[in-house]
A tleap script that builds the chain and sets N, CA, C and O, in Angstrom:
source leaprc.protein.ff14SB
mol = sequence {
  NMET THR VAL PHE LEU ILE GLY ILE ARG ILE
  ASN LYS TRP TYR LYS VAL ASN LYS TRP LEU
  PRO VAL PHE LEU ALA MET PRO PRO MET MET
  LYS GLU LEU SER GLN ILE SER LEU ASN VAL
  PRO CSER
}
set mol.1.N position { 17.426 -49.718 -118.515 }
set mol.1.CA position { 17.729 -49.341 -119.873 }
set mol.1.C position { 19.238 -49.117 -119.984 }
set mol.1.O position { 19.864 -48.557 -119.085 }
set mol.2.N position { 19.800 -49.559 -121.089 }
set mol.2.CA position { 21.227 -49.399 -121.345 }
set mol.2.C position { 21.424 -48.669 -122.658 }
set mol.2.O position { 20.747 -48.952 -123.647 }
set mol.3.N position { 22.342 -47.742 -122.660 }
set mol.3.CA position { 22.663 -46.995 -123.878 }
set mol.3.C position { 24.103 -47.317 -124.252 }
set mol.3.O position { 25.010 -47.198 -123.429 }
set mol.4.N position { 24.302 -47.723 -125.487 }
set mol.4.CA position { 25.641 -48.017 -125.983 }
set mol.4.C position { 26.107 -46.870 -126.868 }
set mol.4.O position { 25.416 -46.482 -127.810 }
set mol.5.N position { 27.273 -46.337 -126.564 }
set mol.5.CA position { 27.906 -45.350 -127.428 }
set mol.5.C position { 28.993 -46.086 -128.195 }
set mol.5.O position { 29.973 -46.552 -127.615 }
set mol.6.N position { 28.808 -46.183 -129.495 }
set mol.6.CA position { 29.713 -46.993 -130.300 }
set mol.6.C position { 30.369 -46.116 -131.349 }
set mol.6.O position { 29.708 -45.348 -132.047 }
set mol.7.N position { 31.661 -46.247 -131.443 }
set mol.7.CA position { 32.399 -45.491 -132.445 }
set mol.7.C position { 33.866 -45.871 -132.387 }
set mol.7.O position { 34.302 -46.621 -131.513 }
set mol.8.N position { 34.606 -45.344 -133.324 }
set mol.8.CA position { 36.044 -45.565 -133.306 }
set mol.8.C position { 36.739 -44.229 -133.504 }
set mol.8.O position { 36.217 -43.315 -134.142 }
set mol.9.N position { 37.911 -44.150 -132.944 }
set mol.9.CA position { 38.727 -42.949 -133.110 }
set mol.9.C position { 39.997 -43.364 -133.832 }
set mol.9.O position { 40.721 -44.250 -133.378 }
set mol.10.N position { 40.257 -42.726 -134.942 }
set mol.10.CA position { 41.442 -43.040 -135.735 }
set mol.10.C position { 42.431 -41.896 -135.547 }
set mol.10.O position { 42.218 -40.790 -136.042 }
set mol.11.N position { 43.513 -42.177 -134.826 }
set mol.11.CA position { 44.515 -41.146 -134.558 }
set mol.11.C position { 45.551 -41.037 -135.672 }
set mol.11.O position { 46.021 -39.944 -135.989 }
set mol.12.N position { 45.897 -42.163 -136.256 }
set mol.12.CA position { 46.922 -42.167 -137.309 }
set mol.12.C position { 46.356 -42.880 -138.525 }
set mol.12.O position { 46.300 -44.109 -138.568 }
set mol.13.N position { 45.935 -42.094 -139.518 }
set mol.13.CA position { 45.299 -42.648 -140.712 }
set mol.13.C position { 46.205 -43.612 -141.464 }
set mol.13.O position { 45.719 -44.554 -142.090 }
set mol.14.N position { 47.497 -43.393 -141.411 }
set mol.14.CA position { 48.429 -44.216 -142.179 }
set mol.14.C position { 48.641 -45.599 -141.567 }
set mol.14.O position { 49.209 -46.472 -142.222 }
set mol.15.N position { 48.201 -45.821 -140.333 }
set mol.15.CA position { 48.309 -47.148 -139.710 }
set mol.15.C position { 47.013 -47.921 -139.942 }
set mol.15.O position { 46.269 -48.228 -139.011 }
set mol.16.N position { 46.772 -48.220 -141.209 }
set mol.16.CA position { 45.525 -48.874 -141.622 }
set mol.16.C position { 45.360 -50.229 -140.946 }
set mol.16.O position { 44.242 -50.617 -140.608 }
set mol.17.N position { 46.459 -50.953 -140.745 }
set mol.17.CA position { 46.354 -52.282 -140.130 }
set mol.17.C position { 45.845 -52.220 -138.695 }
set mol.17.O position { 45.406 -53.238 -138.162 }
set mol.18.N position { 45.892 -51.056 -138.057 }
set mol.18.CA position { 45.387 -50.907 -136.689 }
set mol.18.C position { 43.885 -50.640 -136.655 }
set mol.18.O position { 43.187 -51.183 -135.798 }
set mol.19.N position { 43.374 -49.814 -137.571 }
set mol.19.CA position { 41.972 -49.417 -137.482 }
set mol.19.C position { 41.057 -50.138 -138.469 }
set mol.19.O position { 39.845 -50.171 -138.256 }
set mol.20.N position { 41.597 -50.713 -139.536 }
set mol.20.CA position { 40.743 -51.372 -140.524 }
set mol.20.C position { 39.964 -52.559 -139.948 }
set mol.20.O position { 38.771 -52.663 -140.231 }
set mol.21.N position { 40.562 -53.462 -139.156 }
set mol.21.CA position { 39.770 -54.565 -138.593 }
set mol.21.C position { 38.610 -54.083 -137.720 }
set mol.21.O position { 37.521 -54.655 -137.757 }
set mol.22.N position { 38.844 -53.048 -136.947 }
set mol.22.CA position { 37.780 -52.505 -136.097 }
set mol.22.C position { 36.689 -51.895 -136.962 }
set mol.22.O position { 35.501 -52.088 -136.702 }
set mol.23.N position { 37.087 -51.166 -137.983 }
set mol.23.CA position { 36.140 -50.536 -138.899 }
set mol.23.C position { 35.276 -51.585 -139.600 }
set mol.23.O position { 34.064 -51.407 -139.729 }
set mol.24.N position { 35.892 -52.668 -140.047 }
set mol.24.CA position { 35.152 -53.721 -140.747 }
set mol.24.C position { 34.269 -54.533 -139.801 }
set mol.24.O position { 33.285 -55.128 -140.243 }
set mol.25.N position { 34.596 -54.569 -138.523 }
set mol.25.CA position { 33.796 -55.321 -137.558 }
set mol.25.C position { 32.575 -54.542 -137.084 }
set mol.25.O position { 31.683 -55.118 -136.462 }
set mol.26.N position { 32.520 -53.253 -137.365 }
set mol.26.CA position { 31.418 -52.419 -136.876 }
set mol.26.C position { 30.033 -52.859 -137.370 }
set mol.26.O position { 29.142 -53.032 -136.538 }
set mol.27.N position { 29.806 -53.049 -138.662 }
set mol.27.CA position { 28.455 -53.432 -139.103 }
set mol.27.C position { 27.931 -54.714 -138.458 }
set mol.27.O position { 26.782 -54.728 -138.016 }
set mol.28.N position { 28.726 -55.805 -138.380 }
set mol.28.CA position { 28.207 -56.996 -137.698 }
set mol.28.C position { 27.900 -56.754 -136.223 }
set mol.28.O position { 26.920 -57.284 -135.698 }
set mol.29.N position { 28.736 -55.954 -135.549 }
set mol.29.CA position { 28.477 -55.659 -134.133 }
set mol.29.C position { 27.185 -54.873 -133.976 }
set mol.29.O position { 26.387 -55.151 -133.081 }
set mol.30.N position { 26.980 -53.896 -134.842 }
set mol.30.CA position { 25.766 -53.083 -134.768 }
set mol.30.C position { 24.531 -53.941 -135.037 }
set mol.30.O position { 23.504 -53.786 -134.377 }
set mol.31.N position { 24.638 -54.844 -136.004 }
set mol.31.CA position { 23.512 -55.722 -136.329 }
set mol.31.C position { 23.175 -56.622 -135.143 }
set mol.31.O position { 22.005 -56.794 -134.803 }
set mol.32.N position { 24.198 -57.194 -134.517 }
set mol.32.CA position { 23.961 -58.075 -133.374 }
set mol.32.C position { 23.357 -57.307 -132.202 }
set mol.32.O position { 22.440 -57.801 -131.546 }
set mol.33.N position { 23.855 -56.119 -131.936 }
set mol.33.CA position { 23.296 -55.326 -130.842 }
set mol.33.C position { 21.846 -54.946 -131.107 }
set mol.33.O position { 21.033 -54.933 -130.183 }
set mol.34.N position { 21.515 -54.639 -132.354 }
set mol.34.CA position { 20.128 -54.275 -132.653 }
set mol.34.C position { 19.211 -55.487 -132.507 }
set mol.34.O position { 18.067 -55.344 -132.077 }
set mol.35.N position { 19.698 -56.674 -132.858 }
set mol.35.CA position { 18.887 -57.879 -132.692 }
set mol.35.C position { 18.699 -58.198 -131.214 }
set mol.35.O position { 17.609 -58.591 -130.798 }
set mol.36.N position { 19.741 -58.033 -130.427 }
set mol.36.CA position { 19.649 -58.296 -128.991 }
set mol.36.C position { 18.668 -57.334 -128.348 }
set mol.36.O position { 17.849 -57.740 -127.523 }
set mol.37.N position { 18.743 -56.060 -128.719 }
set mol.37.CA position { 17.872 -55.068 -128.091 }
set mol.37.C position { 16.411 -55.282 -128.476 }
set mol.37.O position { 15.517 -54.904 -127.719 }
set mol.38.N position { 16.155 -55.874 -129.627 }
set mol.38.CA position { 14.778 -56.136 -130.032 }
set mol.38.C position { 14.188 -57.333 -129.290 }
set mol.38.O position { 12.970 -57.426 -129.143 }
set mol.39.N position { 15.036 -58.246 -128.821 }
set mol.39.CA position { 14.561 -59.453 -128.150 }
set mol.39.C position { 14.400 -59.292 -126.645 }
set mol.39.O position { 13.839 -60.173 -125.994 }
set mol.40.N position { 14.871 -58.207 -126.087 }
set mol.40.CA position { 14.788 -57.998 -124.640 }
set mol.40.C position { 13.436 -57.388 -124.293 }
set mol.40.O position { 13.059 -56.361 -124.858 }
set mol.41.N position { 12.693 -58.013 -123.361 }
set mol.41.CA position { 11.401 -57.433 -122.978 }
set mol.41.C position { 11.592 -56.125 -122.214 }
set mol.41.O position { 12.567 -55.965 -121.481 }
set mol.42.N position { 10.670 -55.206 -122.387 }
set mol.42.CA position { 10.768 -53.897 -121.728 }
set mol.42.C position { 10.287 -53.983 -120.301 }
set mol.42.O position { 10.294 -52.981 -119.586 }
savepdb mol mol.pdb
quit
């Protein structure tokens, strides 16, 4: 069994160009991980 801890840490809110791409990529990554975990036999 594998557990993924997923999150982002934003140290400087004013540097939007640094954290916005990661923030926007989160939903697709979460969706893909949930699909992968559903297809793996126990």
